[in-house]
N, C-alpha and C positions, 0 to 999 in steps of 0.2 A: 537204637541194640541188633538189633538184624544189618543193618548199613557195617557197625565195626564190625561185625563176624561176616563180612564178606569182603571189606576189603583185606585179608589175609589169602582169603582162596582164591581173591582175584589179581592179588599183585606180582603173578607172571606174565599175564596178560599185559595186565596194567603198566608194567616197563617195555610192551613190545610194542602198545599204539602210543605211550607220552613218554619224554624228552625225562624224566625227574633226573636230579639231584643226591646225591645220595641223603641232604639232611631235609630233602623234600619227604625222599622215602621213611623216614624214620619217623618224624612228625606224624604222617598217616598213617604208623602204623601203632604208633602210640597214642592219639587223640582218642578221644573221651565222647560214649554215647552225645551226652549232653552238650560238648563243644560241637558236635556233627550237629545234632539237633538245633544248635544257634547258627552258626555258619549258612543254612539252609529257609531258613525260618523265610527269606524270600522268595525261595522256590516252590513254596509248597500252598496249592491255590483250593481252595475249600470250595466243594460246586456241591450243594445238596438240593436233591431231588427226594419227593416223596413216593417211592416205587408202592403200586397195585398192584396185589396178588391174584392170579385167577383159577386161585385152588379149588375146587371143587370137590366136599368131602364122599370120602369113599364108607355103601353103607358096607358092602358085602360082607366084605368078611373083618369089618369092623369090633367085633366080638369076638373073634377067634384068635386076632393079635393081639401079645401083651402089651399094653400099656409100659413105659418104662416111665419116672416119675425120679427117680434118683439120680445123682449128679454123677455122669460120666469117669469113670476111675483103670481106666486100661490101664494093665499094666504089661499089653503088648501086642505091634501093631494087629492090624484084621478085624478089629470093631469100628464099621464109618456109620457116620450123615450119610443120608442119600436126600437129594431134591432135582427140580426140575427148574428151570432159570427161565421165561415165558419172551422172546421176542417177537412178540406183539406189536411192537409202534405202535401209533394211537389208537389201533382199531384191537378192539377181542374177536372181533367176524373172523367166521374163515379159518382156514386154517395156515398153520404157520412152524416156525422151528422152537424147539427148545434145547440147552444145552442142557443135558443129564448129569451132575457133577454129583461125584465120591468122594470123602476125604475122611480118612485115617485119622480116628481120633487122638492113638499114641505116638506118630511120627507127624502130623500135616500132613503126609502124599495124600497127591489129588488128582484124581483123572479126571478127563472131561469127554463125554463123546457129543455129538449135536443129532437128535433124531424130529423129522418131520410129525405136527402132532403130538399127543399124547397118546398114543394105542397101544394097549397094553402089551403087543407083543412088543411093538417096536421099543417101548424099555425095556421089557423082559434082554431082545438081541444086545440093545448097549450095558447092560448091568451082566452080559455073560460077557461081550469085548473088553471089558474093564476087567472084571473078575480074572480073564488069563493075562492080563498088562500088569497085573503087581507083584512087585515084586515078592510079596509073602502071600498066603491065603489068606484068605478072603472069610473071614467066622461070622460077623452079623454083620445085620444092616439096618436104621433105623431109620427111620423115611415120619414125612406128617401123615395126614390124615386123606389124602387125592384119593381120588379111585383109581389115577396109574399107577398104583403102589400096592392099595386094600387091595386088589381083585386077588381070585384065583391062578392064573398064568402066573406074577411076583410068589404065592403063598407056593405052586409048586416047586415051581425055580428055586428057591432059598430049599423046600424037603429034600427034593432029590442031592444038590450041592451041601444037606446038611449044615446050611447057613442059618444063622438065630436072628428071626425078623421080627423089631419091635416097632412101637409109633410113639411118637411125642403127643402129648395131650391138644387138643384142638384150641386156636388161636393162642398157644406158648408159642412164640418162635424162639426164644431164651432153652426152650430143652434144646433147640437145635444149632446155637451157637455157633459148633464148630464148623458149620455148612452153609450156615446164611453168610459168617464172615468170607467163603474163601466165594459167596454165589457174587460176592463184591469185588473184591480182590482179583479173584479170575476169570469173571466174566463184565461185569457193567464196566469194571473200571476200560476195558477194551473195547467192546461191543457198543458201550450206550447203551440205549434204548431203538437202539432201530427195528427193521422190521423187515427178516427174511423169511420168508415163506413159498419158497424157489427150491430143488433137487440137488442143484447147482451150489449154492448157495451154505446148503446142508452138510451136504462133500467138503466144502471148501474148510466151513467153520472145524468136521472131525476130521480133517487131512491136519490143520494148526492145532490140532488139542491131541494126535496121534503123536505128531514128531517135533516142531519146532516147541512147543507152548510149552507139554510134557515138561521136556530136560530143565528149560528156562526154570520153573517154578521149581520142580521137585532135586532138582539136580545144584546149581547155580543160586537159590534165592535160600538165604537163612532165614529161618521160622521161629517165635518164640511162645512158649505154653506155660500159662497160669497154672502158677502151684499151688496157691489157697491167697485168699482173704486175710489181710491182718486189721483189726476194729486198733490205731492209735487214734483215742480222745473220742472224737466226734467225726474223724479222717476215717475214710476206710482205705489199709492201703495194702497194690497187690504185687504178689511176689513173686515172680516170674522166673520160670529156668534160664540157666544161657542157652544163648541163639545157636542155631545149628539146619543145618539142611536140611529136611523130610529126608536122602538117602542117610545119612547120619544117622538117623536116629534110627531107622531101618535097623543098620548095619547094627550099632551099640547092643539094638535090642537081640541079636543073636538068630533068630527068629526068620530073618529074609531068608531067600531063595538064591544059594550060593552063586549057580551058573547068573545068573537076571545081576545081582547087586555086580558081579564080576567085567560083565558087560558096560552097566550105569557107571562106573568107576573108569572105566577106562575109554567114558565118554566124555566123564565129565575130565580128565588128563588130553587129552584130546581136541575136546572143542576149544574155541576161544567164541566168550562170550560175547563180548564186539561185533563179531561174525554173526552171533544166535541171532543178539537182539537186533540187527541191520535186514535179518530173514525175518524175521517173527513181523518184523515195521511195515515190510513187503508186502506177505499175505496179508496183512488186518488192511492193507491197501486194495488191495482187489478183494479182500469180500466187503470192504465199505462201498465198492462200488455196484454189488451186488445187491444192495439194501432197495427196500422198497420204496421209493420216494413221498407218492402222496403219503402214504399213510407212517411214514415218519417222522420224529419232531422233527422243529427247525432247527440246524443247526447253530450257533455261535461261537466264530471265528475265535480261539484264543491268542492272547497276545503273543509277538512274537518276540516281543526283548519283555525285560525283567523290569518290573516298576521299580524309579527309582526315589528318592528321597524328596527329590522335588516335585516330579509329576503325583503322588499322594497328595 
């Protein structure tokens, strides 16, 4: 569904990079999501790894921050889920980098910043930078019960900005399902489980997050939102909204900041997504070189060619 929505958005740049016949272009614009899945089945590689979190419970403000137990029903952008992703490699000892992820529940807009360690002041500073970068006003944050969030620094920052501050239930990751998904798609799939523990690596990560990756994920990548679940006999059927980019979601809401949206739309019209992808890959290659090899998982080289029917 997401790729189907992406095709017409990218078509002007596809014509520039590939020689498409009129018939092939017509077929691309008419292809269904199920047919896309069938055509790409051989390209999909499942890489299942168990992730062990390093969240330490925060007790200082635990009883002062409301517990959110109901389902998100955001009708406008601004209410977000927040989490940290650890880049600790094989060891949780010492100080290492984290990615602070903030995702908007209504539109799927996601901003990320890298911090060295999970000190309270550093996390709040990253939240402030993200709040200023969002193309809409930050209205609320919902976090887990980690001490990096449940502290007076974060509490005062939210009070000063008049931001609603809530937390999920302990050991209930489904309470923060939106950000858990973005932790995978926006961080783990790109950076894996390597260890980054230098200021240089943190700056390189934040530079990628502030520039190319932010545009790639929010301006050029459609996403879908679950509307409801319907019980059909013994099966549970999920009904999704139409796929659209987070930028389109913010624009359709009517709550975005006009100047920021105009700037982003101009970038969408002028930036070549294929060139943007090349720059992302280039920066990722430089970031991989900054990993702490001794404390990072051993890499398994990926196959250069797709498996054929004979080789299976």
